[in-house]
C-alpha positions in Angstrom: 153.9 23.4 -90.2 157.5 24.3 -89.3 158.5 20.7 -89.9 156.9 20.8 -93.4 158.7 24.1 -94.3 162.0 22.6 -93.0 161.6 19.5 -95.2 160.8 21.7 -98.2 163.9 23.7 -97.7 166.0 20.5 -97.3 164.5 19.1 -100.5 165.5 22.3 -102.4 169.0 22.1 -101.0 169.3 18.4 -102.0 168.1 19.1 -105.5 170.9 21.7 -106.0 173.6 19.5 -104.7 176.5 18.5 -106.9 179.8 16.6 -106.7 182.9 17.9 -108.4 186.7 17.7 -108.8 189.6 19.5 -110.3 192.6 17.4 -111.4 195.8 19.0 -112.5 197.9 17.6 -115.3 200.4 16.1 -113.0 197.8 13.5 -111.9 196.2 12.7 -115.2 197.2 10.0 -117.7 198.1 12.5 -120.5 199.2 15.5 -118.6 196.1 17.5 -119.4 194.0 19.0 -116.5 190.5 17.7 -115.9 187.5 19.3 -114.2 184.4 17.3 -113.3 180.8 18.4 -112.4 178.2 15.8 -111.5 175.1 18.0 -111.5 172.1 17.7 -109.3 169.0 19.9 -109.8 165.2 20.0 -109.9 165.5 20.5 -113.7 165.6 17.1 -115.4 166.0 18.5 -118.9 169.1 20.4 -119.8 170.9 21.0 -123.1 174.0 22.6 -124.6 174.1 26.0 -126.3 176.7 27.8 -128.3 177.0 31.6 -127.9 179.2 34.3 -129.5 177.4 37.2 -127.8 180.4 38.1 -125.7 184.1 38.7 -126.3 184.8 34.9 -126.3 182.4 32.4 -127.9 181.5 29.5 -125.6 179.6 26.2 -125.2 177.5 26.0 -122.0 175.1 23.7 -120.2 171.7 25.3 -119.6 168.3 24.3 -118.3 166.0 23.5 -121.2 163.4 25.9 -119.9 165.8 28.8 -119.9 164.7 30.1 -123.3 167.1 33.1 -123.2 170.1 30.9 -122.1 170.7 33.4 -119.3 172.2 31.0 -116.8 175.1 28.6 -117.6 175.8 25.8 -115.2 179.1 24.6 -116.8 181.0 25.8 -119.9 184.1 26.4 -121.8 185.1 29.3 -124.2 187.4 29.8 -127.1 190.3 30.8 -124.9 190.2 27.4 -123.1 188.7 29.0 -120.0 186.4 26.5 -118.3 184.1 27.1 -115.3 181.5 25.2 -113.2 180.1 25.4 -109.7 178.7 23.5 -106.7 176.2 25.2 -104.4 177.6 25.8 -100.9 175.4 25.7 -97.9 177.8 26.7 -95.2 179.5 29.8 -96.6 176.9 32.5 -96.1 178.0 35.0 -93.5 176.1 34.9 -90.2 173.7 37.8 -90.2 173.8 38.3 -94.0 170.2 39.4 -94.8 170.6 39.5 -98.6 167.2 38.4 -100.0 168.2 37.8 -103.6 170.4 34.8 -104.3 171.2 32.0 -106.8 172.9 34.1 -109.4 175.7 31.6 -109.9 174.5 30.7 -113.4 174.5 34.3 -114.5 178.0 34.9 -113.1 179.3 31.9 -114.9 177.8 33.0 -118.2 179.3 36.4 -118.0 182.7 34.9 -117.0 182.7 32.7 -120.1 182.0 35.8 -122.2 184.8 37.8 -120.7 187.5 35.6 -119.1 190.7 34.0 -120.4 192.5 33.0 -117.2 192.2 32.5 -113.5 193.5 36.1 -112.9 190.7 37.4 -115.2 188.1 35.5 -113.1 189.6 36.9 -109.9 189.4 40.4 -111.3 185.9 39.8 -112.4 184.8 38.7 -108.9 186.7 41.6 -107.3 184.7 44.1 -109.5 181.2 42.6 -109.0 178.9 44.7 -106.9 178.3 43.6 -103.4 176.3 41.6 -102.4 177.2 39.2 -105.3 174.1 37.1 -104.6 176.0 33.8 -104.8 176.9 31.0 -102.4 179.1 28.6 -104.3 182.3 26.8 -104.9 183.3 28.1 -108.4 185.8 25.9 -110.2 188.0 27.1 -113.0 190.8 25.8 -115.3 192.5 27.8 -118.0 194.9 27.1 -120.9 197.9 28.2 -118.9 197.8 25.5 -116.3 195.7 27.4 -113.8 193.3 25.2 -111.7 191.4 26.4 -108.6 188.2 26.5 -106.6 186.8 29.9 -105.5 184.7 29.5 -102.3 182.5 32.5 -102.8 179.7 34.2 -100.8 178.0 37.6 -101.1 181.0 39.6 -100.0 184.2 37.8 -100.9 185.9 34.6 -101.8 188.8 32.3 -100.8 190.9 30.6 -103.5 191.9 26.9 -103.2 194.8 26.3 -105.7 194.9 22.8 -107.1 198.6 23.4 -108.1 199.6 24.1 -104.5 201.0 20.9 -103.0 200.1 22.1 -99.6 196.4 22.4 -100.6 196.3 19.5 -103.1 199.2 17.1 -102.3 197.9 14.5 -104.8 197.2 17.0 -107.6 193.5 17.2 -107.2 190.7 18.9 -105.2 187.2 17.7 -104.5 184.1 19.8 -103.5 180.5 18.9 -102.9 178.0 21.2 -101.1 180.1 22.8 -98.3 183.1 25.0 -98.4 186.3 24.3 -96.5 186.4 28.0 -95.5 182.7 27.9 -94.4 181.2 27.1 -91.0 182.3 23.7 -89.7 179.9 20.8 -89.9 177.3 22.9 -91.7 176.3 22.5 -95.3 175.6 19.3 -97.3 177.4 16.5 -99.2 179.8 15.2 -96.6 179.2 11.6 -97.4 179.4 12.2 -101.1 182.6 14.1 -100.5 184.1 11.1 -98.6 182.9 8.8 -101.4 184.7 10.8 -104.0 187.8 11.0 -101.9 187.8 7.2 -101.5 187.3 6.6 -105.3 190.0 9.1 -106.2 192.4 7.8 -103.6 192.2 4.3 -105.1 192.9 5.6 -108.6 195.6 8.2 -107.9 198.4 5.6 -107.3 197.9 4.5 -110.9 198.2 8.1 -112.3 195.4 7.2 -114.7 192.8 9.9 -114.2 190.9 10.1 -117.5 187.5 11.4 -118.6 186.5 7.8 -119.2 187.4 6.8 -115.7 185.5 9.8 -114.2 182.3 8.9 -116.0 182.5 5.2 -115.5 183.9 5.0 -112.0 182.8 8.3 -110.3 179.6 9.6 -111.9 178.2 6.0 -112.1 179.6 4.8 -108.8 177.2 3.3 -106.3 179.7 3.0 -103.5 178.6 4.4 -100.2 181.5 5.7 -98.0 179.6 5.7 -94.7 178.2 2.2 -95.1 181.4 0.9 -96.8 179.2 -1.0 -99.4 178.9 -1.0 -103.1 175.7 -1.9 -104.9 177.7 -3.7 -107.5 178.2 -6.3 -104.9 174.5 -6.7 -104.4 173.6 -10.3 -103.7 170.7 -11.2 -105.9 170.5 -14.8 -104.5 169.1 -13.6 -101.2 165.6 -15.0 -100.8 163.0 -12.3 -101.4 165.5 -9.9 -102.9 163.5 -7.6 -105.2 166.5 -5.8 -106.9 165.3 -2.4 -105.5 167.7 -0.2 -103.5 167.3 2.9 -101.3 168.8 6.0 -102.6 170.6 8.0 -100.0 173.9 9.9 -100.4 175.1 8.2 -103.6 176.9 10.4 -106.1 174.2 9.5 -108.7 170.6 10.0 -107.5 167.2 10.9 -108.7 168.1 14.6 -109.0 171.2 14.0 -111.1 170.8 15.7 -114.4 174.2 15.7 -116.1 177.8 14.9 -115.8 180.4 17.2 -117.5 184.2 16.7 -117.7 186.4 19.4 -119.2 189.6 18.2 -120.6 192.0 21.1 -120.8 195.3 21.5 -122.7 198.9 21.2 -121.9 201.3 24.2 -122.1 201.8 25.2 -125.7 198.9 23.3 -127.0 196.2 25.3 -128.8 193.4 26.4 -126.4 190.9 25.3 -129.1 191.7 21.7 -128.3 189.9 22.0 -125.0 187.2 19.3 -124.9 183.9 19.4 -123.1 182.5 15.9 -122.5 178.9 15.9 -121.6 176.5 13.1 -120.4 173.1 14.8 -120.5 170.4 13.7 -118.2 170.7 11.0 -115.5 174.4 9.9 -116.0 173.9 6.1 -115.4 171.5 6.2 -118.4 173.6 8.5 -120.5 176.8 8.5 -122.5 179.5 11.2 -122.7 179.6 13.2 -126.0 182.5 15.5 -126.9 182.2 19.1 -128.1 184.7 21.8 -129.0 184.1 25.6 -129.3 186.2 25.5 -132.5 183.3 23.6 -134.1 181.1 26.7 -134.0 177.4 26.8 -133.5 176.7 23.5 -135.3 176.8 21.2 -132.2 175.5 17.6 -132.3 171.7 17.9 -132.8 171.0 15.5 -130.0 172.5 17.9 -127.5 170.6 21.0 -128.6 166.9 21.9 -128.3 164.8 19.8 -130.6 162.7 20.9 -133.5 159.4 20.6 -131.6 160.7 20.9 -128.0 163.0 23.0 -125.9 164.5 19.7 -124.7 167.6 18.0 -126.2 166.6 14.8 -128.0 169.3 12.8 -126.1 168.3 14.2 -122.7 164.6 13.2 -123.4 165.6 9.6 -124.1 167.9 9.5 -121.0 165.2 10.9 -118.7 162.7 8.3 -120.1 165.2 5.6 -119.1 165.7 7.2 -115.7 161.9 7.0 -115.0 162.0 3.3 -115.8 164.7 3.0 -113.1 162.6 5.1 -110.7 159.0 3.8 -111.5 157.4 4.6 -108.1 155.8 8.0 -108.2 153.7 8.2 -105.1 154.8 9.0 -101.6 158.6 8.8 -101.2 158.9 6.6 -104.3 161.7 8.7 -105.7 163.9 7.4 -102.9 163.8 3.9 -104.3 165.2 2.7 -107.6 165.3 -0.5 -109.5 169.0 -1.4 -109.2 168.6 -4.6 -111.2 167.5 -2.5 -114.2 170.7 -0.5 -114.0 173.2 -3.4 -113.2 172.8 -7.1 -112.9 174.7 -10.4 -113.1 173.5 -11.0 -116.7 175.2 -7.8 -117.9 171.9 -6.7 -119.3 171.6 -3.6 -117.1 171.3 -0.1 -118.7 174.7 0.9 -117.6 176.2 -2.3 -118.8 174.5 -2.0 -122.2 175.6 1.6 -122.7 179.2 1.0 -121.6 180.3 -0.3 -125.1 178.6 2.7 -126.7 180.5 5.1 -124.6 183.8 3.2 -125.1 183.2 3.5 -128.9 182.5 7.2 -128.5 185.9 7.7 -126.8 187.7 5.6 -129.3 186.2 7.5 -132.3 186.9 10.8 -130.6 190.6 10.0 -129.9 191.0 8.9 -133.5 189.4 12.0 -134.8 191.5 14.4 -132.7 194.6 12.5 -133.7 193.7 12.9 -137.4 193.0 16.6 -136.9 196.6 17.1 -135.7 198.5 19.3 -133.3 197.7 22.6 -134.9 194.5 24.5 -135.5 191.5 22.2 -136.2 189.1 22.5 -139.2 185.6 23.6 -138.2 184.0 21.6 -141.0 185.8 18.4 -140.0 184.5 18.8 -136.4 181.0 19.4 -137.7 181.2 16.2 -139.9 182.3 14.3 -136.8 179.3 15.7 -134.8 176.9 14.3 -137.4 178.6 10.9 -137.3 178.5 10.7 -133.5 174.9 11.9 -133.5 173.7 9.1 -135.7 175.7 6.5 -133.8 174.3 7.5 -130.4 170.7 8.0 -131.4 170.7 4.7 -133.3 172.1 3.0 -130.2 169.3 4.3 -128.0 166.7 3.2 -130.6 168.2 -0.3 -131.0 169.0 -0.9 -127.3 165.9 0.6 -125.7 163.4 1.3 -128.4 163.6 5.1 -127.8 
């Protein structure tokens, strides 16, 4: 019985595991900071919401079954303040008997409603009642160049500043599911952490960190740092090869439910230019779609709850593709996936077929932002663009996958 309970606990931890990074402007291609969250959770269906219930309107990622939008798992507000988190499993104080936990989503929602800067967020954490009922690495960037992780437990936090060359010599920080300030060799995500470090180290010499690179080369990476192998080198000519692979410690896995990249602004640029790129659902079967708080509550319909469902139409299609990739439902079937369906020598894999769609999305978005100019953007123009992008993406899924 104890073994069964332990396995259930481990499964819950794994389902809440995420991979993330903060990249300062000195390491990006255009000088704008980036913040990335590759989300893992038991909730396959998530969607975006717009809220103006607080001081600052925001766009947030929520679980589809959260009808009140009470918990936000990544978001950006009208002041250019962006926040996300990864669960940390080694930061809880020994002897901490706090029963209630997992309020990270509530904390992030309230922070989006109230905060403009890193100092605001620090003051917010300082004034929360103890215990805070969280165990997380919160990540924040603002419109003033601030970029930091806050390794936070029930009674305090430690800041890791991405602008500090002693802490981030290459201009970026990476966190998975342990905290540097936590108990050594406890927690989760060490192999994924090393994988992300390896991928970023190969890219940093080119100074070309972009949202496109993060989605294509990090969220959809199948490199394994411990094994030193990449599934993209899979030898399909081996006799008896089925095209299936075992899922263990890849950045993308069965529990992956979204990938979000926040692209901040340079000093002097309007905060409203902050962009939230979101690939809803299983990232290898999804595409990144841009949103801006300036566009108001008329977000692309494919990212919002549907007319007849709490789920976002795009996420439903992405999850349907994911289950084609993971077709085995009995036993430990979720540990095995059809790699040849995602990627193959004929370039007919799902990731390969969606790559041109995402490339076109980025191209159209860059052109639109250039057309909108350096000053304040027009809300109506953004909303028109949303409808154009919505038609383009939904048509692509229908034409490519009959969804």
